[in-house]
N, C-alpha and C positions, 0 to 999 in steps of 0.2 A: 687552382682548386677546381675539382670536378663539379659537374652540374647535377641537379636532381633528375631522376628518371622514373618513369612509370613503365612497368612491364605487365603486359596483359596477354593472356591466351584464352581461347575459347573456341567452341564449335560453330557458333553463329555470330552474326553481327550484333544481334540483340544482346547476347551474353557479353560480348566484348564491350559494347557501349555501356552496359550496366556496370561492369567492373571499372571501366575508365571513369565513369561518373562518381563511383565510390572513392577512387584514388584522388581525383582532382580536387576534392573537398579539402584535403589536408596539405596539398602542395603549396609552398610559399609563393612561388612565382611561376604560374602556369605557362606564361609566354616563353620563358627561358628553359622549360623542362623538356628533356629528351623523352620520346615515347617509342616504346618497342612493342610491336603487336604480332602475335603468332595466331593464325587460324589453324586449328588442329587438322592434321591430315592423317590418313590411315597409318603411315609408316612412322609417325611420331617425330619427324624431322622438324626442328624449330629454328629457322634461320634468324629470327629476331633475338632469341635467347643466345645464339652463337655470337651475334653482333654485340649484344649487351656484355657478354663475357670478354670479348675483345676490347670493348671500351673501358671496362673495369680494369683490365690488365694495362691499358694505356693511360690510366689515371684520369679518365674523362668523366667519371661518375663518382659523386660523393655520397648520394643517398638513392636508394631504390624503394619505390612504393609499389606494393602488390596488394591486391584485394584480399587474398587469403593464402594460407600456406599451400593449398593445392595448386595455386597458380604456378609454383615452381615444380612441385612433384607430389604425388600421393604416396610415394615411397619415402619412408622416414630416413633411410640411409642416403638416398639421393639428395633429399632436402638438407640433411646435415652436412653433406659434402659441399653443397652450394653455399650454405651459411658459413662454413669454415673458410671457404675461399674468399668470400666478400669481407669477412672479418679480418683475414690476414692482409687484405688490400686496404683496410681502413675505411671500408664503405659501410654505411649504416643501412640496415634493412628495416623498413617500416611496413608492418602488416596492418593494413587498414581493413579490419575484418567486419563482416556483417554479424549481427546477433546470432544468426543461424549457425555460422561457422567460427564462432569466436575462439580466439587463441586460449582464453582462460578456460574454456570448456575442454579444449584438446590437450592442454598442458599436462594434466595428471596422467593421461594415457601415454603421451609422448615420454614423460619422465619414467614411467614404469617400463616402457619398451627399451629405453636407454639403459636402465638398471639391469634388465634381463640380458641385454647385449653385452654390457660390461662384465656381468657375472659369467657369461658364456665364454668370453675371451680371457677371463682371469684378471681384469682390471679392477683395482680397488683404490678408493680415495684415501 
C-alpha cells in the first residue's frame, strides 16, 4: 500500500512553509509522509510534480494532500486531467483549503465551467 504525500509549490520559502503547515495538520503520520516541493521557476518546470506522478504510477502513493486546487494548476482542464489520473490510480486527493480559497466557494464556478465545456463538445448526461 502507498504512503501519504504532501505536494507543495510556491514562489517563496514563506509560501511553501505556509502551505506545508496547512497540509501537515491533517496528515495522519507526518513521519512516514512523502513530501514533494516545487519552487516556481519562470519556465514552469516542476520536477517534484514529475516525481510525484512517477510515484503515483509506481503505486507508492495512496493519498495526496494539497493546500488548495491552484497547487496543481490554475487551469481547470489541467487540474481535471490530474484529478482523473489520480482517481484512475486509486489515489485519494485531499484539498486542505484555507477559508480564502475554499473549494466550497469554487465548486459552483467549476461546475458551471464543466457544464459549458460538456455542452460545447456535445456531452450530455
